[in-house]
Residue, then its C-alpha position, 0 to 999 in steps of 0.5 A: m688567743e691561747e693555745v689549745l691541746c688535744f684534749r685526751c691526750q694533751k699533746k699540741g698538734e701537728l699542723l694541717f693548714y690555716h684558716q684565717k689567722y687559726p691553725i687547723v691541726k691533729c693530733p699526732i696520737c689519736d687524730q683527732i682534728f683541732t683548732g691549736k689557738k683559741l679566744i681568750s674566756n672573756e673573748l669567748k663569753d663576749f662574742y657569744n653574749d652579743a646579740r647579733y651572734f643568735k639573730g644572725m642565725y635565726g632572725e628577730s621573728k619567730y616566723h622568720p624563714s630560718q627559725i622556720w626552718h628549725r622547727i622542722v629541724a627540731r620535729k624530724r628529730l623529736k620523731l628519731i627520738a621518740q622511736f626509742q623513748a616517746k615522751g619524759k623529762l627533757l635538757d637541751i644543752g645549747s638552747g639558743y632561742g628555744i625553738f627545741l624545747a618549745v617544739a619538744k615542750h608542744y609535743g608534750w615532753l617536760v622540758w628544761g634547757v641550758e644555755l651560755s648566751k643571756p640575750a638568747c636566754d632572755y629571748a625563749s624566756s620571752l617568747y616561749q617561756l622556759n625553763i633556762f638555765n645561763g651558764e654551762v651544764e656543769v654548774a646547772n647543779y640538776p639532781d644525778q639521774f633526773f632525765d629521760v632524754i638530754t640532746s645537744w645541738d651543733v654544740l660539742e665541737h664548742i666546748p672547752n673539753p669535751v670529757i668534763f662536758l660528757k661526764g656532766v651529762r653522764r651524771i643527769i642521763k637516767k642510766s636508760g636514757y638517751l644522748a642526741l647530739s650533732v656536730p660538723n662532719v669533718d669527714s663529710f665531702a665538702a669538707r674534705l672536697i674543700p678543707t680550706k673552705w670549709w663553711s664549717l669549720r668556723p675556727e673562732q668558734h668550733l674547737w674540735h673537728f669531729s668525725p664518725k670514728t672521733l666521735s664515736r670513740l669519744l662517746f665510747e670512751q666516756g660511757f656511751e654506746p652510740v646506737l644511731c648515726a645520720k650522715s646523709p642530708f636526706n634523713g629525717p633528723n640530719f634534713t639538708r645538713i650536707d656537711n653534718m651528723v645525728v648521733l643517738a648514744q645511750p649509756i652503758t651500762g657498769f661503765n667506769s670512767r678511767t679518766 
């Protein structure tokens, strides 16, 4: 395993507790909570390319209860987005089996996807005939200011460097566009009640553990202004998720990055 430093401050975190063999730490400068050790790149690639990873999440059939649930959530999230942007070009980063994209396509969006897992890309392309790039968004070579909406559901916590990721997103999103994402909420009641057993830690996968405060700060620093944060499991876009949050943000006009 490799040591992880705070993506913002490049500092080693102070230990909070261990989860399995992984240290969960907090940056002494900015209070970002993160996993202090990570799998090396090849191990992580093998992890996501293992077909069992997504089968365990979605099942194999499109009639599996998990896939049905994901389609329900997709409709609720698209309904939220439609309040700000009705239709257009949509990119889903971390598109998995393509369920969200398939629903978006059904509702008239022009859709693209990005996914690291080759088995997931193959599944989505075969079942839903979707245009999905197998790799990272930074090397997908999309045109500048191309997408009206970029979504990233339960992805940012996995990204090795969220700053580089959001810079790449900002380049390809329209100035009038919207970024919609979801992450586990480390400030949720569940996470605070049982921190050492919180089921969304998943330290072999999740590097960054965001609160509404630290996520908003990151988005502001990279030129996005949050316009909505849904934390309640009774809120449509965060349907049934008791320890998650869904955030919608828009590029800040005239923003110039200094980092």
